[in-house]
C-alpha positions as CSV (number, residue, x, y, z in Angstrom):
1,M,29.8,-15.0,-76.7
2,S,29.3,-17.4,-73.8
3,P,29.4,-21.1,-72.9
4,I,26.8,-23.0,-74.9
5,A,25.5,-24.7,-71.7
6,P,23.1,-24.0,-70.1
7,K,21.5,-21.6,-72.7
8,R,22.2,-23.9,-75.7
9,I,20.4,-22.3,-78.7
10,G,19.7,-19.2,-76.6
11,S,23.4,-18.5,-76.2
12,P,24.4,-15.0,-77.5
13,I,25.8,-15.0,-81.0
14,L,27.2,-12.0,-82.8
15,L,26.7,-12.0,-86.6
16,G,28.7,-9.9,-89.1
17,G,28.9,-9.4,-92.8
18,P,26.5,-8.4,-95.6
19,H,24.3,-11.5,-95.1
20,A,24.1,-11.3,-91.3
21,G,20.5,-10.0,-91.2
22,E,19.4,-12.7,-93.6
23,F,21.0,-15.4,-91.4
24,Q,19.5,-13.9,-88.3
25,S,16.0,-14.6,-89.7
26,I,16.9,-18.1,-90.5
27,A,18.4,-18.7,-87.1
28,A,15.3,-17.2,-85.4
29,S,13.1,-19.6,-87.4
30,L,15.2,-22.5,-86.1
31,G,14.7,-21.3,-82.5
32,F,17.9,-19.5,-81.8
33,S,17.1,-16.6,-79.6
34,G,20.4,-14.9,-78.8
35,V,21.4,-14.0,-82.3
36,T,22.3,-10.4,-82.9
37,V,23.4,-8.6,-86.1
38,Y,26.5,-6.9,-84.9
39,S,27.9,-5.3,-88.1
40,E,27.3,-5.3,-91.8
41,R,31.0,-5.6,-92.1
42,I,33.0,-8.8,-91.8
43,G,35.4,-8.6,-88.8
44,P,34.0,-6.6,-85.9
45,A,31.9,-9.5,-84.5
46,S,34.9,-11.8,-84.6
47,A,37.1,-9.1,-83.1
48,T,34.7,-8.7,-80.2
49,K,34.7,-12.4,-79.5
50,M,38.5,-12.6,-79.7
51,C,39.0,-9.6,-77.4
52,R,36.6,-11.3,-74.9
53,S,38.6,-14.5,-75.2
54,I,41.8,-12.6,-74.1
55,I,40.0,-11.8,-70.9
56,I,38.3,-15.1,-70.2
57,K,41.2,-17.4,-71.2
58,G,43.6,-14.9,-69.5
59,I,41.7,-15.1,-66.2
60,E,41.7,-18.9,-66.5
61,S,45.4,-19.0,-67.2
62,I,46.3,-16.6,-64.4
63,L,44.1,-18.3,-61.8
64,S,45.7,-21.7,-62.8
65,E,49.2,-20.5,-62.5
66,S,48.6,-18.5,-59.3
67,M,46.7,-21.4,-57.6
68,L,49.2,-24.1,-58.6
69,T,52.0,-21.9,-57.2
70,A,50.0,-21.0,-54.1
71,R,49.2,-24.6,-53.5
72,H,52.9,-25.5,-53.7
73,Y,53.6,-23.0,-50.9
74,R,50.3,-24.0,-49.1
75,V,49.0,-20.4,-49.2
76,E,46.1,-20.8,-51.6
77,G,43.5,-20.0,-48.9
78,D,45.1,-16.7,-48.1
79,V,45.4,-15.8,-51.8
80,L,41.8,-16.6,-52.5
81,E,40.7,-14.8,-49.3
82,S,42.6,-11.7,-50.5
83,L,40.8,-11.8,-53.8
84,G,37.5,-11.9,-51.9
85,D,38.5,-8.7,-50.2
86,L,39.3,-7.1,-53.5
87,F,36.4,-8.5,-55.5
88,P,33.6,-9.2,-52.9
89,G,30.7,-11.4,-53.8
90,I,32.7,-13.9,-55.9
91,D,33.2,-17.4,-54.6
92,W,36.9,-17.6,-55.6
93,P,37.5,-21.2,-54.7
94,E,34.5,-22.3,-56.8
95,L,35.3,-19.9,-59.7
96,T,38.9,-21.1,-59.7
97,R,37.9,-24.7,-59.8
98,Y,35.4,-24.1,-62.6
99,M,37.8,-22.1,-64.7
100,M,40.6,-24.6,-64.2
101,S,38.3,-27.5,-65.1
102,R,37.2,-25.7,-68.3
103,S,40.8,-25.2,-69.3
104,I,41.6,-28.8,-68.7
105,E,38.5,-30.1,-70.5
106,H,38.7,-27.8,-73.5
107,G,42.4,-26.7,-73.4
108,A,43.4,-28.1,-76.8
109,R,40.6,-26.2,-78.6
110,R,41.1,-23.1,-76.5
111,A,44.9,-23.1,-77.2
112,E,44.1,-23.1,-80.9
113,E,41.6,-20.2,-80.4
114,M,44.2,-18.2,-78.5
115,R,46.8,-18.7,-81.3
116,E,44.2,-17.2,-83.7
117,V,43.6,-14.4,-81.1
118,A,47.3,-13.7,-81.0
119,A,47.3,-13.3,-84.7
120,T,44.4,-10.9,-84.5
121,V,46.1,-8.9,-81.7
122,S,49.3,-8.8,-83.8
123,D,47.3,-7.6,-86.9
124,A,46.1,-4.8,-84.7
125,G,49.7,-3.7,-84.1
126,V,49.7,-4.9,-80.5
127,T,52.3,-7.5,-79.3
128,P,50.3,-10.5,-78.2
129,L,52.3,-11.4,-75.1
130,M,49.3,-12.5,-73.0
131,S,47.4,-14.2,-75.8
132,S,50.5,-16.2,-76.7
133,A,51.1,-17.2,-73.1
134,C,47.5,-18.2,-72.7
135,A,47.8,-20.5,-75.7
136,E,50.7,-22.2,-74.0
137,R,48.9,-22.5,-70.6
138,Q,45.8,-23.9,-72.3
139,D,47.9,-26.5,-74.1
140,L,49.4,-27.5,-70.8
141,A,46.0,-27.6,-69.1
142,A,44.7,-30.0,-71.7
143,S,47.4,-32.5,-70.7
144,F,45.8,-32.9,-67.2
145,K,42.5,-34.3,-68.3
146,D,43.1,-37.4,-66.1
147,E,43.0,-35.1,-63.0
148,L,39.6,-33.6,-64.0
149,H,37.7,-36.0,-61.7
150,H,38.8,-34.1,-58.6
151,E,35.8,-32.1,-57.3
152,V,37.7,-30.2,-54.6
153,L,40.0,-27.4,-55.7
154,E,42.8,-28.4,-53.4
155,E,42.7,-32.1,-54.6
156,L,42.8,-30.9,-58.2
157,L,45.8,-28.6,-57.5
158,D,47.6,-31.5,-55.7
159,A,46.9,-33.9,-58.5
160,I,48.2,-31.5,-61.1
161,L,51.3,-30.7,-59.0
162,I,52.1,-34.4,-58.6
163,R,51.6,-35.1,-62.3
164,Q,53.6,-32.1,-63.4
165,Q,56.6,-33.4,-61.3
166,E,56.3,-36.7,-63.0
167,I,56.3,-35.2,-66.5
168,R,58.6,-32.2,-65.6
169,W,56.0,-29.7,-66.7
């Protein structure tokens, strides 16, 4: 339910199914501290994780698309400042760089996860417009791994914009 680092075996894990309680005891004996029995049924724990993924990967995708477009027009500073007015207390440049870098680094795996999420959304009778789009954006992000060495958001955005012109992204 969160990135493994920095909590590692303390990361929150939701368990579901008839053997969840039994596994929780085993996990605790191995030092896992964030393991919770969520449901005796198979499905709700996974659904919770997948619905969370819609939000997290969606924010990553929206930030990437917005900032790449904003950088093209050289208005990213104003956009980020306006987000600070709407959601005070968040370091938007840092959050954006962090989220974009995670999409780039883990995009291939995240795209596959979002395809599974889209199937889950569809199974719920909801059209998976955002989940499907996030899968595409995550796939694209993975193609920019060479640009991940840029530590400054503006440099990362510029490198991606240059590279996408080269490959006609």
